[in-house]
N, C-alpha and C positions, 0 to 999 in steps of 0.2 A: 579560674582555679578549679581543678577537678574536685568533685564531691564523691565521697564514699558512703554508701548506705550500709549500716551495721544492723543486722537483724538478730538481736540477742536480748534476753531479759536478765542476764547475769551482770550486775553493776560492777563488781570487782573486775570481772574479765573485760568489761567495756573500758574501764580506766586503763588497764594494761595495754589494750589495743590503741587507745587514744594516745597514750604516752609513746608507744612504739612508732607511731606515724606522725608525731607532732613536729619532728624535725623536717618533714617533707612539706612542700607547698600544696597541701590538700586540706579539704574541709570534711568533717565526719558528721553524719546524721544518724541518729539511732531510732529504730522503729521495731515494734514487736507484732503489730497486727497485720494480717495478710492484706487487707484492703488498702492500708496506708502504703505498704511496700509496692503493691501493684500500681498504685497511683503515681508514685515516683518513677517507676520504670516506664509506664505508659507515656508520661510527659517528657521522658528522657531528661530528667533532672539530675541524674547521677551517672558517674562514669564506671563505677565498680560496686558490686554488692557482696557483702560477707554474710553468710548464713550459718548460724550456730545450730548444730545438730540437736542440741539439748534445749532449744527454745520451746517454752511451754505454751505460748499463746497461738501458735499455728503449727501445722504439720510441715516440716521442711521439704519433704518429698513432693507433696501436693503444691506447695508454694513454688518450688523450682520448676515444676511442670507448667504451671500457669505463667511463670516469668519467661519461659522460652520464646513465646511469640513476640515479646518485646525485646528481649536481650539479643536475639538473632538479628532482628531488624536494625537495632541501634548499636550493635557491636559492644554490648555491656557484658563484661566478664563476671562470673560468679565464683567466689572462693568459699569452700566449705570448711567449717571448724569442726573437727571430728575428735571423738574420744580415742585414747591410745589403743584400746583393744576393740574398736568398732568393727562390726561386720555389715555395716550399711552400704553394700556395694551399689545399690540402686541410686543412692544419692551421689555417689562418685560419678555415675554415668551422666547425671544431669548438671554437673558443675565443671568449670574449666580447670580448677586446681583445688588443693586441700592442704590444711595445716593441722597437725595433731596437737592435742593438749598434753601437758601444759605448754603454753605458747612461748616460743622463742622469738623475742622481739626482732632480732636481726633477720631471722628467716621470714617472719611476717612482713617486715619492711621490704625485703628483697622481692617477695612474691607480689606485693602490691605494686611496687615500682615496675616490675616486669610486665604485669598485666595492663597497667596504665600506658606504658610505652607501646605495648602491642595494640591497644585500642587506638592510640593516636596514629600509629602507622596504618592500621586498617582504615580509620576514618579518612586519612589523607589519600590512601589508595582509592577508596570509594569515591571521594570527591573528584579525584583526577579522572577516574573512569567515567564518572557522570559527566564531567566537562568534555572528555574525549567523545563520549557518545553523543553529546549535544553538538559538538563541532562536526562530527561525521554526519549527523542528521542534517545540519545546516548546509554542509557541502553537497549532500544528496539533493536537498531541496534546490540549491543553486544550480546544480547540473540539470535536474528535471525542468526547472523553470527556464533555463537557458535553451533547452531543447524545444520546449513549447513556444518560446519567443521566436525561435528561428523558423517555426512552421506556420507563421501567420503574417498576413499583410493587412490586417484590420486593426486600426488604431485603438478602437474601443476594446477589442479583444486583448490586445497587447497590454493595455493598462490593467484590465481585469486579471490577466495572468500574473503581472507583477504584484498586484495587491494580494492575490491568492498565495503567491510565494512568500511574501512578507508575513502573512498571517500564519502560515505553517511553520516558518522558521523562528518567528519572534513571539507568537501568541499574543498579539497586541489586543488592547481593550477597544481601541477606536483608531481608525485611520481617516485622514482628511486629505483628499487629492484634488488639487485645482488643475483643470485641463483646459488649455486654450485651443479649441479646434479651429477657430478663426476669430476675427474681431467681434463678430455678432453671435458666436456660439461658444459660451464659456460655461463649463460644468464644474460643480463642486461635488465630488463623489465621496459619500460618507459610508464607510463600512464599520458597523458598531456591534458589540456584543449585546448591548441593550438599547432600547429606544432612547431618543435624545429629546430633551425638553426644547420648547420653542426658543427660549433665551440662549440655550447652548448652541442651537443651530445658528442663531443670529451672531453669536460670539465667534463661532468657527468661520463664518463668512468674513467677519471683520478681521479675524486673525490671519486668514488667507490673503486678504488684500494688503494688510500691513507687511506680511512676510514677502509678498510679491514686490511691493515698493522698496523694501529694504534690500532686496537683491540687486536693484538698479540704483542704489544710492549714488548720487552725483553722475548718473548716466541717463541716457535717453530711454524712457520706458516704452516698450514696444506697443502696448495698448493702454489707453486711459481707462482705468477700471474703477467702477463704483459698485456698491452693494446690490443695486437693482439690475445690474448686468448679469449677475450670477444665478444660474438655475441649479437647484440642489437635487441630486439623485441619492436616495438612501437605501442601504441594504442592512436590515436589522435581523439579528439571529433570534433574540428572545425579547419580543415586544412587550411582555408583561411587566418587565422592570425597566427603570429609566435612569439615564445619566443626566446629571445637572452640571453646573459650572465647576463643581469640585473636581471633575475629571481633568480640568486644565492644570491642576496641581500635580498630576501624575508625572512620572518621568517621561520625557519625549525625545524623539529623533526627527530631524528635518533635513530634506535634500531637494535641490532643484532638479527638474527633468529637462534636459536639453536634447534637441534633435539636430545633430551636427553643430553648427554655430548658432542655431536659432533656439530661442526659448520656447518650450512647449508647455511647461507647468511646474508644479511643485507638490511634494507629499510630506505629510507630518503624521507620525504615529504616537500614540499614548499608551502607557502600560503602568499599572500600579506598582509592580516590582521593578526595581532599578535595572536598566539595560547595562549589560557588560560590554567590555571592549570588543569581544567577538561579535556580540549583537550589533554593535555600531558598524563594524566592518562588513557584516552580512548585509545590513540595511543599505549602506553606501554602494556596495557591489551590485545589488539588485537594481538600485536606482540608476546606476550607470549601464547595467546590462540592457535595459529596455531602450536605451538611446539609439543604438544602431538599427534594431528592428523598426523603431518608429521612423527613423530616417528613410529606411527602405520602403515602409508603408506610405510615407509622404510622396516619395518619388513614384511609387506605383500608382497612387491616386492621380498625380500629375500626368503620368503616361496615359492612364485611362481617360482622363478628361481630354487630353490631346488627341487620343485615338478616336474618341467620340466626335470631336470637332472635325477630324479628318474624314471619318466615315460620313458625317453629315455633308461635308463639302463634296465628297466623292459622289454621294447620292444626288446632290444638287447638280453636280457636273453632268452626271449621266442623264438626269431628267432634262437638263437644259439641252444637251446634245440631242436627246430623243425628240423634244418638243420642236427645236429649231429644224431638225432633219425632216420631221413630218410636215412642218410649215413650208419648208422649201420644196418638198416633193410636189405639192399641188400646183404651184405656178410652173415648175419645171415640166410637169406633164403637159400642161396647156401650151407652153412654149414649144415642146417637142412635137406635139400634134400639129401646131400651126406651121412649123417648119416643114413637116412632112407634106402638109396640104400644099404649101407654096412650091415645094420641090416637085410635087406630082403634076403641077400645071393647072390644077383646078381653080386656083385664084388668079390665073392669068399667065401670059407667056413669061418664061424665065430666060433671061439672057445668059450668056456664058459667064459673064462677070458676076451676075446675081447668083447663078448656080454655085460658083466657087465660094462666095461668101456665105450662102445659105448652108452649104455642106460643112463649111468650117464651123458655123454656129451649131449645127447638129452634132458634130463630133465633140464639141466642148460641152454641150448639154448632156450628151451620153456620158462623157467623162465625169461631169459634175454629179450625175445620177449615181455613178459608181462610187464616188466619194461619199455621198449621202448614205448609200446602202451600207458602206463600210462603217460609218459612224453609228448607224442604227444597230448593226450587228454587234459592234463593240459595246454599246450601252446595254443591249440585251444580255450579252455574255456576262458582263460585269455585274448586272443586277440579278443574274441567275434566272432570267426569264426566257432564255433561248430554248425553244422546243426541239426535242430530239425524237426521232422515230426509228428506234433500233429494230432492224429485221435481219434474219439470217439469210445471207445471200453470198454470191461470189464477188470478191473485191474487183475482179477484172472488169466487171460491167461498167462502173463509173469511171475507171481508169481509161478504158478504151474509148468511152464516149467523149471525155475531155480531150484525149489525144486526137481523135478525129475532128473535134471542134476547132482545134488550134492548128491543124495541118495546113490549111490555106494561109493562115497568118504567118506561119514559119516559111512557107514557100516564097512569100513576098520578099523576105530577106535572104532567100536562097539557103535556108537553114534546114538541115536534114533532121527530122523528128522520128526517132526510133523507139519502138516498144519491145522490151524483152520481158518474158514471163516464164515462170515454171509451167511445166505441162499440167500438173495437178495442184492448183491453188486451192487451199482449204476454204470451206465456207466459215463465215463468222458473223457475229452481230455487229452491224454498223448502220449509221444513218446515211443513206445513199446521197441525199442532197448535200449534206455537210462534207462528205468525202469529195464530191464533185467540186464544192467550193474551195477546198484545200488544194486539190489537184489543179484547178483553174488558176489559182494564185501562183503556185510554184511554176507551172509551165509558162504562164504569161510573163513572170519575172525572168525566167530563163531566156525566153525569146527577146525580151526587152534589153537584156544586158549581154547578149551574144552577138558578135559582129557577123556581117554577111559571110556566107560560105562556111559557117560554123556547123556544129551538130549538137543535138540534145538527145540524151538517152534516158528513157523512162524504164525503170526495172522493177518488176514485181517478183518477190520470192518468199518462200516459207523458211523461217529460221527458228532455231531453239534459243532459249534464254542464254545459254552458254556462248552463243554467237554475238550477243549484244555487247558492244564496248561501252561499259557503264561510265567510263571517264569522260565520254562526250555528252553525257546527260547532265548538263549544268543547269542550276537554277531550280531543280526539283527537290522539294522538301519531303522527306519520308516517303519515297516512291514505293509503290506496290508492284511486284513483278509476277508474271505468269509464265508457265512452262513453254508455251508455243506462241509465235508471233508471225504476222505477215509484215514484211518490210517493203516499202515503196520508196524509191529514190529517183530524183530528177537531177541528172548530171549534165552540165553545159560546158562549152569551151569558151566562155565569155571572159569578161574583164577581171573577175575574181573579187574577193573581199579581203581587205587587210586584216591581219590577225587581231589587232586591237579593236577592230570594228565588229568582229564576229560575235563578241559577247553582247553586242547591242542590237543585233538584227531582229530579235523578238521583242524589243522594247517599243512601246507606242510612239508613233510619230518620228521614227528613226528611218532615214533613207539609207539603203544598204549599198548604193552604188558609190563608186570612187568620187571623192569630194571634188576632184578636178574635172569630173565629167557628169555634171548635174543637168544634162539636157533632158533627162526623163523626169516626168512629173510623178505625182503620187502623194498620198497622205502618210505613208509609212504605217498603215494599219493592217495591211494584208497579212503579214507574217504574224503579228501578235494575235490576230483573230484566228489564224490557222493553228497556232500553238494551243489556244484555249479550246478549239474544236477537237483537236487530237487528244488533249488532256481529258475532255469529256468522254472520249472513247477509251480511257484508261491507258492511253499510249504515250509516246514520247517523240519529239521532233528535234533535230539538230542540224548543224551546218558544218561542212568541211570545205575549205577553199584556199587557193593561193593566187596572189596577184598575177594577172595575165595568163593563168593556167587553168582557169575555170572554177566552177563552184558546184558542189553536190549538196542538195537538201534531201534529207532522209527522214522518214517517220515510220514508226512501227505501231501497230494496234494488235492487241492480244486475240488469239483464237480462243474464244470463250465457249465453255460447255454450258448447259442449261443452268447448272447450279451457280457457276461464276456470274453468269448474266443476271440471275435472280438476286444475288448478293449486291451487285451494282445497283439494280433497281431498288433494293431494300435500303441501301445507303441514301439514295435520293429521297425516298419517302421519310426516312429518319431525319434528314436535314430539313424537310418541310415541317415535320412534327416539332423539331427544335424551334424553328422560326415562329410557329403558331402556338407553342407551348401545349402541344397535344400528346396523347399517348398513341401507341401502335402495338398491335398484337401479331406475333409470329407463331404459326402452328406447323409442326413437322410430324409426318406420319411415315413409318417405315414398315415395309413388308418384305419378307424373304422371297427371292425369285421363284422358289418352288411353288409358292402359293400366293399368287398375285391377284386374287379375285377381288379383294377389297378395293384396291386402287383402280382396277378395271371397271368395277361397278360405280366408283366415284366419277371416272371420266365419262361413262355412258349415262350418267345422271340417275342411276338406279338408287344411289344413296345421296341424300342431301343433308349434309352436316353444317356447312358454312354457306350462308346466303351470299351469292355473288352479286357485287355491285360494280359500278364503273371504276371505283377506287381499288377494289380487291384485285390482287395479283397472285397468280399461282404458277407453279412449274412442277412437272414430273421429270425425275431424273433417276439414273441408275448408278450405283457406286458399290464396289466390293461385294458383288453378287447379291445386292439387295436393291429394291425399288423404293423410291421416296416420292412424297408429295409435300411441297412447301407452300404455305399460303401466308401472305401478309395482308393484314386488315387495318388500314389507317383509322384513327380516331376510335379505336377499340380499347376498352379498359379492362380491369381485373374482373368486373362483372361479366363482360362478354367472354373472357377467358374461361371462367368457371362454367358458364352456360355451354360453351362449345365442348369443353372436356367432358361434361356430363352427357352431352349428346353422343359423343364418340363412344363413351363407356356403355351407354344404353344400347348402342348399335352393335357393339362387338360382344356384349355379355349375353349369354343364353337365358331364356326364360325357363320356367319349370317344365314346359312341354317341349322345348327345343334343345338341340345341342348347338354348341358354338359353331358359327359358320366362318368366322374370320380369325386370323392369327396375326396381329399387328402390334407394333410399339408406337406410342405417340407421346408428344410433349409439347409444351407451349411456353412462351415467355413474353412479357410486355416490355416495351421501351417506356421510360428509361431504367426501370428496376432491373431488367435482365441484361442490360448492356448499353453502353453509350454510343456505339456505332454498329453497323451491320455485321462486321466480323465477330464482335463480342456477343451480340444477340444470337447469331446463328450457332456459335460455339456453345452457348448456354443450352439451347434446345437439343443440340447433338449430344451433349454430356448427359442431359436429363433422360434421354432415351434409354440409357444403360440402367437407370434406376426404376423404370416401369416394368411391371411383370407382364409376361405374355398372357393373353386371354386363354383360358382352358379350352382345349380342342375336344 
């Protein structure tokens, strides 16, 4: 029932007002003192206040001014009772309505009813707005929580995100989350506004166990759980106060947490204020939302475990191959030497029949040695232990050497071996021995699978990136391309490779010849090794073939400038740093071409800023009419970075007696802070150059 507060000391007038509103379902309270009136308003005990202008116990204007802070907040209307000829305009400004004396009962009743209806409507609107604001806030929390859940594959983090979302949307007093990581790792995560007593903690553990068992009533329980199996993790906001068992009487919400079809845990939240239907919906939604990310996290963990096992098996395989190959090498060398001694006649006369069998044994020993070498190369490449010695040279040198080496072998089958090359083949960086190994494999395969009287054409040419048919570069993930390449192809007129087999030629232990013609032996490792050697040169290799029309194996390696070669070396050093969990420092110095004294003095050793070691690598290059020096220093941290920058600064800055001699820009960055790979790290130092000021000349 609405209550009306009448502020008047006129008893006759109060009787008239009481009689006027007696027919309405309202109660009337009379007060004359300011303190009493303010107390009613502050505690929101009344719905309407009627203030008599002629009340003698308090000033109506001062009273109404003080009431405003309460009436505006609680939507309490004030009606003024005014004299017929009043000039009190200030009081009119402070009230919602007025009635003049003598009082007309009908007008008074109508004014009261109107203001009470208005208050009810405003209160309803305010409540609806409050509920709408709460719903919008909960939707916002749900959206943000969902976004965070989608961005993690860590189970513990996902649970924390869910609990954080529930705390924001429900403002719970305490949450109890039972999490089954596995049979021997069961957590009870308690998030509480205040500290919890020991007996409350014990009760929460028992409550979680009972709730868990109730979920599987008449069903097989996944884990046999008792109180000693549970470890408790507590997150307390205000530890100075404490919750006891009375919190269990608070309103609560409960939900299981499932990962796909598997049980993962359960959650229960407690709050002193009663949960609404919207709160319940929000709670259930969040408990369901975490299910899919947890399932993804579980799958991710399984994949990681499987990958770790596979990596371990791969390492064991490589180590086994390496050990066995090394162990086989020693007796094979002894056998080969013994055969050569026998064949030379030093161990006695050799008959024609003996010579035939000894030579057969020697050929097979040589073949077995080749297989062992292939296995060793494969294990080195896969383990990242293959040593490369990149030097700038003409690619024709190793190509011509291998062509000349196999010329006599080709003649034995009456195969014509032809070399075609551009007049001016560019110099580039490559490992001569490894390119010879690749060429040897391709030409020996071509001779092996080309019938007598056939021909093999080896072609060397300079090409642009635009000339590369990228559709043939299968099996390369995130390839990096350069502007200019050297292309080498080996084309034969042999038996060819079926289209379905062409995708497998670079797979380990695959034989590329026709399955109906397996008279040729081999391990099937030559081409996979060749592919990895070409990839180490930042190049690509592919095959084109038709059955009985011949096969062409082609590979390209980039024509690298000094900067590009340096970035490749930097990438290798960063990979080493990642493996060893070490840092690395990159320093870049730029000098305009018109004044290149600084870099010249660096090259000549007149300036010593960076101590050179066996691990330190540097390169000088020119770009956009400027000269550069790039230096990489493995195992160097931010301390080394600061030391080197101060040394550069002291070298280029003039003293009081000198003028500046050098005009350079410099910058530096460390791995991993400055970038996760060579390209990112180099881009970081290049961008930083723009922000350094030139030394004053």
